[in-house]
C-alpha positions as CSV (number, residue, x, y, z in Angstrom):
1,X,132.5,59.3,116.5
2,X,131.0,55.9,116.2
3,X,129.6,56.4,113.0
4,X,127.5,53.4,111.4
5,X,125.8,53.0,108.1
6,X,123.4,50.5,110.1
7,X,122.6,51.7,113.4
8,X,120.9,49.2,115.5
9,X,118.7,52.5,116.8
10,X,115.8,51.7,119.3
11,X,112.4,52.5,117.7
12,X,110.2,54.6,119.9
13,X,106.4,52.8,120.2
14,X,104.6,56.0,121.4
15,X,104.4,59.7,121.3
16,X,104.7,60.3,125.1
17,X,107.8,58.3,125.7
18,X,110.1,60.7,127.3
19,X,112.9,60.6,124.9
20,X,110.2,61.3,122.4
21,X,109.0,64.5,124.3
22,X,112.2,65.6,125.2
23,X,113.5,65.1,121.4
24,X,110.1,67.2,120.5
25,X,110.6,69.9,122.8
26,X,114.8,70.4,121.7
27,X,114.0,70.0,118.0
28,X,111.0,72.9,118.6
29,X,113.1,74.9,120.6
30,X,115.9,74.9,118.3
31,X,113.4,76.2,115.8
32,X,112.1,78.7,117.9
33,X,115.6,80.3,118.5
34,X,116.0,81.0,114.9
35,X,112.7,82.5,114.2
36,X,113.4,84.8,117.6
37,X,116.7,85.6,116.5
38,X,116.4,85.7,112.8
39,X,117.0,90.0,112.7
40,X,119.8,89.6,115.2
41,X,121.7,86.6,114.2
42,X,120.8,86.3,110.8
43,X,123.9,83.4,109.7
44,X,122.9,81.6,112.9
45,X,119.2,81.3,112.1
46,X,119.9,80.4,108.4
47,X,122.2,77.7,109.5
48,X,119.5,76.4,111.5
49,X,117.1,76.7,109.0
50,X,119.2,74.8,106.2
51,X,119.5,71.7,108.8
52,X,115.9,71.6,109.2
53,X,115.0,72.3,105.5
54,X,117.9,69.8,104.1
55,X,117.1,67.2,106.8
56,X,113.6,67.3,105.9
57,X,114.0,65.6,102.6
58,X,114.5,62.2,104.0
59,X,113.8,62.4,107.9
60,X,110.6,63.7,108.7
61,X,107.1,62.1,110.0
62,X,107.0,59.7,107.2
63,X,108.7,56.5,108.5
64,X,111.3,54.9,107.2
65,X,113.2,51.4,107.4
66,X,116.1,52.5,108.4
67,X,115.6,54.7,111.4
68,X,118.8,56.7,111.5
69,X,121.5,56.9,108.7
70,X,125.2,58.8,108.9
71,X,124.7,59.9,105.3
72,X,121.1,61.8,106.0
73,X,123.3,64.6,108.2
74,X,125.8,65.1,105.2
75,X,123.9,67.9,103.8
76,X,122.3,69.5,107.0
77,X,125.6,69.4,108.9
78,X,126.9,72.3,106.6
79,X,123.8,74.4,108.3
80,X,124.9,73.1,112.1
81,X,128.3,73.8,111.3
82,X,127.8,77.4,109.8
83,X,125.2,77.9,113.1
84,X,128.0,76.8,115.6
85,X,131.1,78.7,113.7
86,X,128.9,82.1,114.1
87,X,127.7,81.3,117.7
88,X,131.6,80.4,118.1
89,X,132.8,84.0,116.9
90,X,129.7,85.7,118.4
91,X,130.8,84.4,122.1
92,X,134.5,85.4,121.6
93,X,133.4,88.9,120.6
94,X,131.7,88.9,124.1
95,X,134.8,87.8,125.9
96,X,136.1,91.0,127.4
97,X,138.9,89.2,129.1
98,X,142.0,88.7,126.6
99,X,143.4,85.6,127.9
100,X,140.5,83.9,128.3
101,X,139.5,84.6,124.4
102,X,142.9,83.8,123.4
103,X,142.1,80.5,125.2
104,X,139.0,80.0,124.0
105,X,140.5,80.7,120.2
106,X,142.9,77.8,120.7
107,X,140.0,75.4,121.8
108,X,137.7,76.4,118.8
109,X,140.8,76.1,116.5
110,X,141.4,72.4,118.0
111,X,138.0,71.3,117.4
112,X,138.0,71.3,113.7
113,X,141.5,69.6,113.6
114,X,139.8,66.8,115.6
115,X,137.4,66.5,113.3
116,X,139.7,66.4,110.5
117,X,141.4,63.5,112.3
118,X,137.9,61.5,112.6
119,X,137.0,62.0,109.1
120,X,140.4,60.7,108.2
121,X,140.0,57.8,110.3
122,X,136.4,57.2,109.0
123,X,137.7,57.3,105.4
124,X,139.5,54.4,106.3
125,X,136.6,52.3,107.0
126,X,134.9,53.2,103.7
127,X,138.1,51.8,101.9
128,X,136.2,48.8,100.4
129,X,132.8,47.0,101.0
130,X,134.9,44.1,103.4
131,X,136.0,47.1,105.9
132,X,132.5,48.9,105.6
133,X,130.6,46.0,106.6
134,X,133.0,44.7,109.2
135,X,132.5,48.1,111.0
136,X,129.0,47.7,110.8
137,X,128.8,43.9,112.1
138,X,131.2,45.2,115.1
139,X,128.9,48.0,115.7
140,X,125.4,46.4,115.0
141,X,126.1,43.0,116.0
142,X,122.0,42.1,115.9
143,X,121.1,43.7,112.3
144,X,121.1,41.4,109.6
145,X,121.9,43.4,106.7
146,X,125.9,44.0,108.0
147,X,126.2,40.2,107.9
148,X,124.4,39.7,104.3
149,X,126.5,42.4,103.1
150,X,129.6,41.4,104.4
151,X,129.0,38.1,103.2
152,X,128.6,39.6,99.5
153,X,132.0,41.5,100.0
154,X,133.8,37.9,101.1
155,X,131.9,36.3,97.9
156,X,132.8,38.9,95.4
157,X,136.7,38.2,96.7
158,X,136.3,34.8,96.2
159,X,136.1,34.0,99.9
160,X,133.1,31.7,99.5
161,X,133.8,29.7,102.8
162,X,133.4,33.4,104.6
163,X,130.9,34.0,102.9
164,X,128.5,31.4,103.8
165,X,129.6,31.7,107.3
166,X,128.2,35.7,107.2
167,X,125.1,34.7,105.2
168,X,124.1,31.5,108.2
169,X,124.6,34.3,110.3
170,X,122.4,36.6,108.9
171,X,119.4,33.9,108.7
172,X,120.1,33.1,112.0
173,X,119.4,36.3,113.1
174,X,116.3,36.5,110.8
175,X,115.1,33.4,109.1
176,X,112.9,34.9,107.0
177,X,115.6,36.9,105.4
178,X,114.9,36.0,101.9
179,X,117.5,37.9,100.2
180,X,120.0,35.8,102.2
181,X,119.1,33.0,101.6
182,X,119.2,33.4,97.7
183,X,122.8,34.6,98.5
184,X,123.5,31.5,100.5
185,X,122.0,29.3,97.7
186,X,124.9,31.3,95.2
187,X,127.5,30.3,97.5
188,X,126.4,26.6,97.8
189,X,126.0,26.1,94.0
190,X,129.6,27.7,93.8
191,X,131.1,25.0,96.0
192,X,129.3,22.2,94.3
193,X,127.1,21.7,97.4
194,X,124.0,21.3,95.1
195,X,121.4,19.6,98.1
196,X,121.9,22.8,100.3
197,X,121.6,25.2,97.3
198,X,118.3,23.6,96.4
199,X,117.4,24.3,100.1
200,X,118.3,27.9,100.6
201,X,116.8,28.8,97.2
202,X,113.8,27.0,98.3
203,X,113.9,29.0,101.3
204,X,114.4,32.3,99.4
205,X,111.8,31.6,97.1
206,X,109.5,31.0,100.0
207,X,110.3,34.5,102.0
208,X,111.5,36.2,98.5
209,X,108.8,35.5,96.1
210,X,110.0,38.4,93.5
211,X,113.7,36.9,93.5
212,X,113.4,36.0,89.8
213,X,116.7,34.9,89.8
214,X,116.4,32.7,92.9
215,X,113.9,30.7,90.5
216,X,116.5,30.7,87.5
217,X,119.4,29.8,89.8
218,X,117.3,26.7,91.1
219,X,116.7,25.6,87.8
220,X,120.6,25.8,87.0
221,X,121.0,23.3,90.0
222,X,118.5,20.9,88.6
223,X,120.5,21.2,85.1
224,X,123.6,20.4,87.0
225,X,121.8,17.0,88.1
226,X,120.4,16.7,84.8
227,X,117.0,17.0,86.0
228,X,115.7,19.1,82.6
229,X,111.8,19.0,83.8
230,X,112.8,20.4,87.4
231,X,114.8,22.9,85.4
232,X,112.4,24.2,83.0
233,X,109.6,24.7,85.7
234,X,111.8,26.8,87.6
235,X,112.7,28.5,84.4
236,X,109.2,29.3,83.8
237,X,108.1,30.2,87.2
238,X,111.2,32.9,86.8
239,X,109.7,34.5,83.7
240,X,106.4,34.3,85.3
241,X,107.8,37.2,87.8
242,X,110.5,38.8,85.2
243,X,109.4,38.2,81.2
244,X,112.7,40.1,80.4
245,X,114.7,37.7,81.7
246,X,117.5,36.6,79.0
247,X,119.0,33.9,80.9
248,X,115.8,32.0,81.9
249,X,114.7,32.0,78.2
250,X,118.2,31.1,77.0
251,X,118.3,28.2,79.4
252,X,114.7,27.1,78.3
253,X,115.7,27.4,74.7
254,X,118.9,25.5,75.3
255,X,116.4,22.5,77.2
256,X,114.4,22.3,73.9
257,X,117.0,21.9,71.9
258,X,118.2,19.1,74.3
259,X,114.8,17.3,73.4
260,X,115.2,18.2,69.9
261,X,112.4,20.8,69.8
262,X,114.8,23.6,67.6
263,X,111.6,25.5,66.6
264,X,111.1,26.1,70.3
265,X,114.5,26.7,71.0
266,X,114.7,29.2,68.4
267,X,111.8,31.0,69.6
268,X,113.2,31.4,73.2
269,X,116.8,32.5,72.0
270,X,115.5,34.9,69.7
271,X,113.0,36.3,72.8
272,X,116.4,36.2,74.9
273,X,118.4,38.2,72.2
274,X,115.6,40.8,72.3
275,X,116.8,41.6,75.9
276,X,120.4,41.1,75.6
277,X,120.8,41.4,71.9
278,X,125.0,41.6,73.0
279,X,125.1,38.0,74.9
280,X,127.7,36.1,72.4
281,X,126.2,32.9,74.4
282,X,122.9,32.9,73.3
283,X,123.9,33.8,69.6
284,X,126.0,30.9,69.7
285,X,123.0,28.6,70.8
286,X,121.1,30.0,68.5
287,X,123.2,29.5,65.6
288,X,123.1,25.5,66.7
289,X,119.4,25.6,66.5
290,X,118.9,27.1,63.3
291,X,121.7,25.0,62.0
292,X,119.5,22.1,63.4
293,X,116.6,23.4,61.0
294,X,118.8,23.5,58.0
295,X,118.4,27.5,57.9
296,X,122.6,27.5,57.4
297,X,122.5,31.2,56.4
298,X,121.2,32.6,59.5
299,X,122.9,30.4,61.6
300,X,126.1,31.6,60.1
301,X,125.0,35.4,61.0
302,X,124.3,34.1,64.6
303,X,127.8,32.1,64.9
304,X,129.9,34.9,63.5
305,X,128.4,37.3,66.2
306,X,128.9,34.5,69.2
307,X,132.6,34.4,67.9
308,X,132.9,31.1,69.2
309,X,133.7,27.8,67.6
310,X,130.3,25.5,67.4
311,X,130.2,22.7,70.4
312,X,128.2,19.3,70.0
313,X,125.7,20.6,72.9
314,X,124.7,24.0,73.9
315,X,125.7,26.2,76.7
316,X,123.7,27.0,79.8
317,X,123.2,30.9,80.5
318,X,123.9,31.5,84.6
319,X,122.2,34.2,86.2
320,X,124.1,37.2,87.6
321,X,125.1,35.5,91.2
């Protein structure tokens, strides 16, 4: 009921808040009840212990960015339902009036049927990324993750305008959300809005300087604008963060090829292949560079691996969007 994978849950600021104290007493009371009844109600106590032990794996005194999440209760709920089921049958055994017992049994049968219906409805929400993150946006309209991930879902479907709309909502809620700026840059780039893409990538780098692909894709935008110097600068910056980035290495090689610096091009293409040996485009560009150096034998090997006809100019490798 009202489940959500990204709850907008209020965070307690101190130990002595009423809701914190109440929760502590409730949990301590539940644990104490299990301990005191371990001999008389072994199954019920087992269910309660199961709940605490399995929940402690992810929910404990260690702070987590996501305060509450539905999947954390999947395994612990086995213990809860075991304890509830045992308690229900124990309660029925204590009833002496037959008519009341039958009514109680009907009620206990209806409850799991209702849960089955709720589970079916919840599965419809999990049908795909779009329905899942739409549900999050509706239930947690102040959380940025839902807007960003819904934007990604639309982007994957090719609905770039919708994706941009949700990325923009994410950065409006959190102007320092670097990942959303990066995704926004990818969407603008795909739409051909290069000035907007540059602005978005720069914001992404400002708040998340660890996203190497932001530098690479910013370099790709500069390449599309024929500004090879700025592109080279961004590709180099990308490699400082992620030296094994084959896209950046391949694009640096392509720039060197265009400048007639074929030995430098070969060096970078070979490094790129060291990290991505099955990349046909890099084999392709390496073949061009080797051919320009007069090494036709090696060029032919990589040309055959590329399985593509040789063009006049090398192609550029884009980072994954």
